[in-house]
C-alpha positions as CSV (number, residue, x, y, z in Angstrom):
1,M,-21.4,14.6,11.0
2,R,-20.4,17.3,8.8
3,Y,-16.5,16.8,8.1
4,L,-17.3,12.3,7.8
5,L,-19.9,14.3,4.8
6,K,-17.5,16.2,3.0
7,G,-14.8,13.1,4.0
8,V,-17.0,10.9,1.9
9,S,-17.4,13.6,-0.9
10,Y,-13.5,13.4,-1.4
11,V,-13.1,9.6,-1.7
12,F,-15.8,8.8,-3.6
13,H,-14.9,11.9,-6.6
14,P,-16.1,11.4,-9.5
15,L,-11.5,11.3,-9.9
16,F,-11.8,7.4,-9.0
17,I,-14.7,6.0,-11.1
18,P,-12.2,5.2,-13.7
19,I,-9.6,3.8,-11.6
20,G,-12.2,1.7,-9.2
21,G,-14.2,0.3,-12.4
22,T,-10.2,-0.9,-14.2
23,L,-10.1,-2.7,-10.5
24,S,-13.4,-4.4,-10.3
25,Y,-12.7,-4.9,-13.8
26,F,-9.9,-7.7,-13.2
27,L,-11.3,-8.4,-9.2
28,V,-14.3,-10.1,-10.9
29,T,-12.9,-11.7,-14.2
30,P,-12.5,-15.3,-13.7
31,R,-10.4,-14.7,-17.1
32,L,-7.0,-15.7,-15.9
33,N,-5.0,-12.4,-16.5
34,S,-0.7,-12.3,-15.6
35,L,0.2,-9.8,-13.6
36,Q,1.9,-7.6,-16.8
37,L,-1.5,-7.2,-18.3
38,Q,-2.6,-6.1,-14.5
39,S,-0.7,-3.4,-14.6
40,G,-0.1,-2.8,-18.2
41,N,-3.8,-1.4,-17.8
42,I,-4.4,-0.2,-14.3
43,L,-0.7,1.5,-14.5
44,P,-1.6,4.2,-16.8
45,I,-4.8,4.6,-16.0
46,F,-3.8,5.5,-12.8
47,I,-1.8,7.6,-14.2
48,L,-4.0,9.3,-16.7
49,T,-7.0,9.3,-14.9
50,I,-5.5,10.3,-11.3
51,I,-2.3,11.9,-11.4
52,I,-2.6,14.2,-14.3
53,P,-5.7,15.7,-13.4
54,I,-4.2,16.5,-9.9
55,I,-1.7,17.7,-12.2
56,L,-3.6,20.0,-14.5
57,F,-6.5,20.6,-11.5
58,L,-4.0,22.8,-9.6
59,I,-2.2,24.5,-13.1
60,L,-6.6,24.9,-13.7
61,K,-6.2,26.4,-10.1
62,N,-3.4,29.1,-10.4
63,L,-5.2,30.3,-13.2
64,G,-8.3,31.1,-11.6
65,L,-10.0,29.1,-14.0
66,I,-10.9,26.3,-10.9
67,S,-11.9,27.1,-7.4
68,S,-11.7,23.7,-5.4
69,I,-11.6,20.0,-6.7
70,F,-16.0,20.4,-6.8
71,A,-16.0,22.5,-9.8
72,P,-19.1,24.7,-7.3
73,K,-19.8,27.4,-10.0
74,L,-22.0,25.7,-13.0
75,G,-19.2,27.8,-15.2
76,E,-15.8,26.0,-13.3
77,R,-16.9,22.8,-14.4
78,K,-16.6,22.5,-18.3
79,Y,-12.4,22.3,-17.8
80,P,-12.5,19.8,-15.9
81,L,-15.6,17.5,-18.4
82,Y,-13.6,18.6,-21.8
83,F,-10.4,16.5,-19.8
84,S,-12.1,14.0,-18.6
85,M,-13.0,13.4,-21.7
86,I,-10.0,13.6,-24.1
87,I,-8.1,11.5,-21.5
88,Y,-10.5,9.3,-21.9
89,L,-10.4,9.1,-25.8
90,M,-6.5,8.4,-25.0
91,I,-7.2,5.5,-23.0
92,L,-9.7,4.7,-25.6
93,Y,-7.0,4.4,-28.2
94,K,-4.0,3.2,-26.7
95,V,-4.1,1.8,-23.1
96,I,-7.8,-0.8,-23.5
97,P,-8.2,-0.5,-27.8
98,L,-11.3,-2.1,-29.1
99,N,-11.3,-6.3,-28.9
100,Y,-8.4,-6.4,-27.0
101,I,-10.4,-6.4,-23.7
102,N,-14.4,-5.2,-24.3
103,E,-15.6,-5.0,-20.5
104,L,-13.5,-2.7,-20.1
105,Y,-13.3,-0.7,-22.8
106,Y,-17.0,-0.3,-23.5
107,F,-16.9,0.9,-19.1
108,F,-15.0,3.6,-21.4
109,V,-16.9,4.1,-23.8
110,G,-19.7,4.6,-21.3
111,L,-18.1,7.1,-19.7
112,L,-17.2,9.2,-22.0
113,I,-20.9,9.4,-23.3
114,A,-22.4,10.7,-20.2
115,T,-18.8,13.4,-19.3
116,F,-20.4,14.1,-22.7
117,T,-23.7,14.7,-21.9
118,V,-23.0,16.6,-17.9
119,L,-21.0,18.6,-20.4
120,L,-24.0,19.3,-23.1
121,L,-26.5,20.3,-19.7
122,V,-23.2,22.8,-18.2
123,F,-24.4,24.9,-21.6
124,T,-27.9,24.3,-21.0
125,R,-27.3,25.4,-17.6
126,I,-28.3,22.6,-15.7
127,K,-25.5,21.4,-13.3
128,A,-26.0,18.2,-12.9
129,S,-23.8,16.1,-9.8
130,I,-20.9,14.6,-11.3
131,H,-20.3,12.3,-8.3
132,L,-23.6,10.8,-8.9
133,M,-23.0,10.3,-12.7
134,G,-20.2,7.9,-11.7
135,M,-21.6,5.8,-8.9
136,G,-24.3,5.3,-11.0
137,S,-21.5,4.2,-13.8
138,I,-19.5,1.7,-11.3
139,L,-23.1,0.3,-9.8
140,I,-24.2,0.0,-13.6
141,Y,-20.6,-1.7,-14.5
142,L,-21.0,-3.8,-11.6
143,I,-23.6,-5.6,-12.7
144,G,-22.5,-6.4,-16.1
145,L,-20.3,-8.1,-14.8
146,S,-21.7,-10.0,-12.4
147,I,-24.2,-11.1,-14.9
148,H,-21.6,-11.3,-18.3
149,F,-19.0,-13.3,-15.7
150,E,-22.3,-15.6,-13.7
151,V,-20.0,-14.8,-10.2
152,N,-22.2,-13.5,-7.4
153,I,-20.9,-10.1,-6.5
154,T,-24.1,-9.1,-4.7
155,F,-22.4,-7.8,-1.5
156,A,-19.9,-5.3,-4.0
157,I,-23.4,-4.6,-5.0
158,A,-25.1,-4.1,-2.0
159,L,-22.3,-2.0,-0.5
160,F,-21.8,0.5,-4.3
161,T,-25.9,1.2,-4.2
162,L,-25.4,2.1,0.0
163,M,-22.6,4.7,-1.1
164,T,-24.4,6.2,-4.0
165,G,-27.0,6.7,-1.5
166,I,-24.8,8.1,1.6
167,V,-23.3,9.8,-1.4
168,A,-26.7,11.2,-2.4
169,T,-27.4,12.1,0.6
170,S,-23.9,13.5,1.7
171,R,-24.0,16.4,-1.4
172,L,-26.8,17.7,-0.2
173,F,-25.8,18.9,3.0
174,M,-23.1,20.6,1.4
175,K,-25.8,21.9,-0.7
176,A,-23.5,21.5,-3.8
177,H,-26.8,20.2,-5.2
178,S,-30.8,20.3,-5.7
179,K,-32.0,16.8,-5.8
180,V,-33.0,16.6,-9.7
181,E,-29.7,17.4,-10.2
182,L,-28.3,14.5,-7.9
183,L,-31.3,12.1,-10.1
184,I,-30.4,14.1,-13.5
185,G,-26.8,12.8,-12.9
186,F,-27.3,9.4,-11.8
187,L,-29.6,8.5,-14.3
188,I,-26.7,10.4,-16.9
189,G,-24.5,7.3,-16.0
190,F,-26.6,4.5,-15.4
191,C,-27.9,4.7,-18.3
192,S,-24.6,5.4,-20.1
193,Q,-23.2,2.1,-18.9
194,L,-26.8,0.5,-20.0
195,F,-26.9,2.0,-23.3
196,V,-23.2,0.4,-23.6
197,F,-23.9,-3.3,-22.2
198,K,-25.6,-4.2,-25.8
199,Y,-21.4,-4.3,-27.1
200,W,-20.3,-6.4,-24.3
201,L,-22.4,-8.6,-21.7
């Protein structure tokens, strides 16, 4: 059971949330998007949000600034959060600028707001769960896409609701967070996406 729950923490690591939201958009949207358009978004977002952060993690670990990909200590969390914000800004300005793909643009705006909020909490000694922030973000984003495009993706929403509970259980089992920290993280992700709904929904 321990290995299974630890595996869940890896599979649903916050690192994969941006590319997960990007793929969700292209899978759900009824708009006809060329392969060139899809690859022109998916590939750079994959490189910026997964490949580069992994390289940065290895550098930070070698420098002794971070001990694990989960950044277990409160003081370690600020570094990946800083880098995440910079990467999200690069995506917003260079990969998907406003009026290009509004739904995807504001998904990343929501992620930026959530990341900034979690960073602020770090300086107040509150260790909000970034895992649950990511799960809350993508869950409400899927709901938004379903409403926006009038597409029935109830199964996907139900699956992510279930997985959110499993991820929360995993983080509790690993003693990475308290229940309050998990709830705070989820609400930050959920409310950040909910806040930007008015700009694209």
